[in-house]
C-alpha positions in Angstrom: -15.1 61.8 -68.3 -13.6 62.6 -71.6 -16.0 63.4 -74.5 -13.5 62.5 -77.2 -12.5 64.5 -80.3 -15.9 64.5 -82.0 -17.3 67.7 -80.4 -14.1 69.6 -81.1 -14.0 68.5 -84.7 -17.6 69.5 -85.2 -17.1 72.9 -83.5 -14.0 73.6 -85.5 -15.7 72.6 -88.8 -18.6 75.0 -88.0 -16.1 77.8 -87.2 -14.2 77.3 -90.4 -17.4 77.2 -92.4 -18.6 80.4 -90.8 -15.3 82.1 -91.4 -15.3 81.2 -95.1 -18.9 82.4 -95.5 -18.2 85.6 -93.7 -15.3 86.3 -96.1 -17.3 85.3 -99.1 -20.3 87.7 -98.5 -20.2 91.3 -99.5 -20.9 93.7 -102.4 -18.5 91.5 -104.5 -19.4 87.9 -103.8 -16.4 85.6 -103.8 -17.1 81.9 -104.2 -16.1 79.9 -101.0 -14.0 77.6 -103.1 -12.0 80.5 -104.5 -11.5 81.8 -100.9 -10.2 78.5 -99.8 -7.7 78.4 -102.7 -6.6 82.0 -102.1 -5.9 81.3 -98.4 -4.2 78.0 -99.2 -2.0 79.7 -101.8 -0.5 81.8 -99.0 0.7 78.8 -97.0 4.3 77.8 -97.2 5.0 75.2 -99.9 1.6 75.6 -101.5 1.5 77.0 -105.1 -1.8 77.2 -106.9 -2.7 78.7 -110.2 -4.0 82.2 -109.5 -7.0 82.1 -111.8 -9.0 84.6 -109.8 -9.4 88.3 -110.4 -6.5 90.3 -108.9 -8.9 92.5 -106.9 -10.0 89.5 -104.9 -6.7 89.5 -103.1 -7.1 93.0 -101.8 -10.8 92.4 -100.9 -9.9 89.2 -98.9 -6.6 90.2 -97.2 -7.2 93.9 -96.6 -10.9 94.1 -95.9 -12.8 91.0 -95.2 -10.3 88.7 -93.5 -9.3 91.2 -90.8 -12.9 92.1 -90.1 -13.8 88.3 -89.9 -10.9 87.7 -87.5 -12.0 90.6 -85.3 -15.5 89.2 -85.1 -14.1 85.7 -84.5 -11.9 86.9 -81.6 -14.8 88.8 -80.1 -17.2 85.9 -80.3 -14.5 83.5 -78.9 -13.9 85.9 -76.0 -17.6 86.3 -75.2 -18.2 82.5 -75.4 -15.3 81.6 -73.2 -15.9 84.3 -70.7 -19.6 83.5 -70.5 -18.8 79.8 -69.7 -16.4 81.0 -67.0 -18.9 83.4 -65.4 -21.6 80.7 -65.4 -19.2 78.3 -63.7 -18.1 80.8 -61.1 -21.6 81.9 -60.2 -23.0 78.4 -60.8 -25.9 80.0 -62.7 -26.7 79.4 -66.4 -28.1 82.9 -66.6 -24.8 84.6 -65.9 -23.1 86.4 -68.8 -19.8 88.3 -69.4 -21.5 91.6 -68.6 -22.9 90.6 -65.2 -20.5 92.7 -63.1 -20.5 95.9 -65.2 -18.0 95.3 -68.0 -20.4 96.5 -70.7 -21.6 99.5 -68.8 -18.1 100.7 -68.0 -17.0 100.2 -71.6 -20.1 102.1 -72.8 -19.4 105.0 -70.5 -15.7 105.2 -71.6 -16.6 105.0 -75.3 -19.4 107.6 -75.2 -17.1 109.9 -73.1 -14.4 109.6 -75.8 -17.0 110.3 -78.5 -17.9 113.5 -76.8 -14.4 114.8 -77.3 -13.2 116.2 -80.7 -9.9 114.4 -81.1 -7.2 115.7 -83.5 -6.8 113.6 -86.6 -4.3 110.8 -86.4 -3.6 107.6 -84.6 -5.0 109.0 -81.3 -8.3 109.8 -82.9 -8.5 106.3 -84.4 -8.0 104.4 -81.1 -9.4 106.9 -78.7 -12.8 105.2 -78.5 -11.7 101.6 -78.0 -9.0 102.6 -75.6 -11.4 104.7 -73.6 -13.9 101.8 -73.6 -11.2 99.3 -72.5 -10.1 101.7 -69.7 -13.8 102.2 -68.6 -14.4 98.5 -68.5 -11.3 97.8 -66.4 -12.1 100.7 -63.9 -15.6 99.4 -63.5 -14.4 95.9 -62.8 -11.8 97.0 -60.3 -14.4 99.2 -58.6 -16.9 96.4 -58.4 -14.3 94.0 -56.9 -13.3 96.6 -54.3 -16.8 97.2 -53.2 -17.7 93.5 -53.1 -14.7 92.3 -51.2 -15.4 91.5 -47.5 -12.2 91.0 -45.7 -10.2 88.4 -47.7 -13.3 86.9 -49.3 -15.3 87.8 -52.4 -18.9 86.7 -51.8 -20.8 85.9 -55.0 -24.0 87.7 -53.9 -22.2 90.8 -52.9 -20.2 90.8 -56.2 -23.5 90.6 -58.2 -25.1 93.4 -56.2 -22.1 95.6 -56.5 -22.1 95.0 -60.2 -25.7 95.9 -60.6 -25.2 99.1 -58.6 -22.1 100.2 -60.5 -23.7 99.3 -63.9 -26.7 101.4 -63.1 -24.5 104.4 -62.2 -22.4 104.0 -65.3 -25.4 103.6 -67.6 -27.0 106.8 -66.1 -23.7 108.7 -66.8 -23.7 107.3 -70.3 -27.3 108.4 -71.0 -26.4 111.9 -69.6 -23.4 112.2 -71.9 -25.4 111.1 -74.9 -28.0 113.8 -74.2 -25.3 116.4 -73.9 -23.6 115.3 -77.1 -26.5 115.0 -79.5 -24.2 115.3 -82.5 -22.7 111.9 -81.6 -25.9 110.3 -80.6 -26.3 108.0 -83.7 -22.6 107.0 -83.5 -22.9 106.2 -79.8 -26.1 104.1 -80.2 -24.5 102.2 -83.1 -21.5 101.4 -80.9 -23.6 100.3 -77.9 -25.5 98.0 -80.3 -22.4 96.2 -81.4 -21.4 98.4 -84.4 -17.7 97.9 -84.9 -16.0 101.2 -85.9 -12.5 100.1 -86.9 -11.3 98.1 -89.9 -8.0 96.6 -91.1 -5.4 94.5 -89.3 -4.4 97.0 -86.6 -7.4 96.4 -84.3 -6.8 92.6 -84.6 -3.2 93.0 -83.6 -4.1 95.2 -80.6 -6.9 93.0 -79.3 -5.0 89.7 -79.8 -2.6 89.7 -76.8 -5.4 90.4 -74.3 -7.7 87.8 -75.7 -5.0 85.1 -76.0 -3.8 85.7 -72.4 -7.4 85.8 -71.0 -8.6 82.8 -72.9 -5.4 80.9 -72.1 -6.0 81.4 -68.4 -9.7 80.3 -68.8 -8.6 77.2 -70.7 -6.4 76.2 -67.8 -9.2 76.8 -65.2 -11.4 73.9 -66.3 -10.6 71.7 -63.3 -11.0 74.6 -60.8 -14.4 75.4 -62.3 -15.5 71.7 -62.0 -14.5 71.7 -58.3 -16.3 75.0 -57.6 -19.6 73.4 -58.7 -19.6 71.6 -55.4 -19.6 74.9 -53.5 -16.8 76.9 -52.1 -16.6 75.2 -48.7 -16.5 71.8 -50.4 -13.9 73.1 -52.9 -11.6 74.1 -50.1 -12.0 70.7 -48.5 -11.0 69.2 -51.8 -7.8 71.2 -51.7 -8.7 74.1 -54.1 -7.9 77.6 -52.9 -11.5 78.7 -53.8 -11.2 82.5 -53.3 -7.9 82.8 -55.2 -9.2 80.6 -58.1 -12.5 82.5 -58.3 -10.8 85.9 -58.4 -8.3 84.7 -61.0 -11.0 83.3 -63.3 -13.2 86.4 -62.9 -10.2 88.7 -63.7 -9.3 86.7 -66.8 -12.9 86.6 -68.0 -13.3 90.3 -67.4 -10.1 91.3 -69.1 -11.1 89.2 -72.1 -14.6 90.7 -72.3 -13.3 94.2 -71.9 -10.9 93.8 -74.8 -13.6 92.3 -77.0 -16.2 95.0 -76.1 -13.7 97.8 -76.6 -13.1 97.1 -80.3 -16.4 95.5 -81.3 -19.1 97.3 -79.2 -21.6 95.8 -76.8 -22.9 92.5 -78.2 -25.3 90.5 -76.1 -26.5 86.9 -75.9 -23.4 85.2 -77.3 -21.8 84.8 -73.9 -25.1 83.6 -72.5 -26.5 81.2 -75.1 -23.4 79.6 -76.6 -22.1 78.1 -73.2 -25.6 77.2 -72.3 -26.1 75.3 -75.6 -22.7 73.7 -75.4 -23.6 72.4 -71.9 -26.9 71.0 -73.1 -25.2 69.1 -76.0 -21.8 68.1 -74.7 -22.2 68.0 -70.9 -21.1 70.0 -67.8 -17.3 69.3 -67.7 -15.6 72.7 -67.9 -12.4 71.2 -69.2 -14.3 70.7 -72.5 -17.0 73.3 -72.0 -14.6 76.3 -72.1 -12.9 75.4 -75.4 -16.2 74.4 -77.0 -17.7 77.7 -75.9 -14.7 79.5 -77.4 -15.1 77.8 -80.8 -18.9 78.1 -80.7 -18.8 81.7 -79.8 -16.6 82.6 -82.7 -18.8 80.6 -85.1 -22.0 82.1 -83.8 -20.9 85.7 -83.9 -19.5 85.2 -87.5 -22.9 84.0 -88.6 -24.6 86.8 -86.8 -22.3 89.3 -88.5 -23.0 87.7 -91.8 -26.7 88.3 -91.3 -26.1 91.8 -90.2 -24.1 92.6 -93.4 -26.5 90.9 -95.9 -30.0 91.1 -94.5 -30.6 94.8 -95.6 -27.6 95.2 -97.9 -26.0 97.7 -98.6 -27.1 98.9 -95.2 -25.3 97.2 -92.3 -27.2 96.4 -89.1 -25.3 96.5 -85.8 -24.5 92.9 -85.0 -25.9 93.3 -81.5 -29.4 93.7 -82.9 -29.1 90.4 -84.8 -27.8 88.5 -81.7 -30.7 89.9 -79.6 -33.3 89.2 -82.2 -32.1 85.6 -82.7 -30.8 85.0 -79.2 -33.7 86.1 -77.0 -36.3 83.8 -78.6 -33.8 80.9 -78.8 -32.9 81.3 -75.2 -36.6 81.3 -74.2 -37.0 78.1 -76.2 -34.0 76.5 -74.5 -35.3 77.5 -71.0 -38.8 76.0 -71.9 -37.3 72.8 -73.2 -34.9 72.3 -70.3 -36.9 73.8 -67.4 -37.3 70.4 -65.7 -33.6 69.5 -66.0 -31.0 70.0 -63.3 -27.8 71.7 -64.4 -25.9 72.1 -61.2 
């Protein structure tokens, strides 16, 4: 049953408000109204009187806007992927890191930090590319270990993910102990401390997230059918195994790209889909896009807190999402413990 346009309009308004606030906050505060006019002035056919200081343009377009877009894309990726994982596993506790994406990315990033790269473009992108590669290798390994014949049992997939995650985490800890000079940097990255700035990371991450989220947006009907169980889904005409693998691969690709450039950020992919389900219902045709919009808004607000709470010191955004997310999730569980989700 359609939920209408109201949830999308509310979610989009929250996302735009969070984006404007994120751009406004910083050592030089820029009024939100001025930001709206600066952005509107860049639209075709719009000409407004430029009565703002000239340095505002450089601050907005070269520093804060690309950072905000990177955070927005990361939150959208985690929110959409979290909803997809919860649908495939039929479990509201599932999150984008369930099968080892974060552990593999962490291992790749810390391994790259242990190497002294020559200055240049390779040095700039060595860590996110190594994190992305580590995440993909981990996912492929988990899928290979979990596959039984032509099937991919959910329980086996989770167990394989737990085992591979534990192994990757142990290797990461070993590398951090061996490379003590990079320990602070590694911990910051593992807590969601983004290490890149400018438009280049946004342009690199964009194709992966657009493709991944596009596939997830088209999988709403399949996820709805999968809620009846795989055997029932097959009887209803859905190729359950193929749909499940495609959805998991799209969600894992999206998560890997987000984690590679923004670090490991928890709870967004767990809480946002859960909250969207409580408010707007269980239909994945609307739950996926609403989780994407909500994930982007939630992470922008968390990043805003991380940059302003102890300014000028910047807190890794993963600490903020954990501090806010854990109690909130416990409250949601307590409030809804007698409700049936599936």
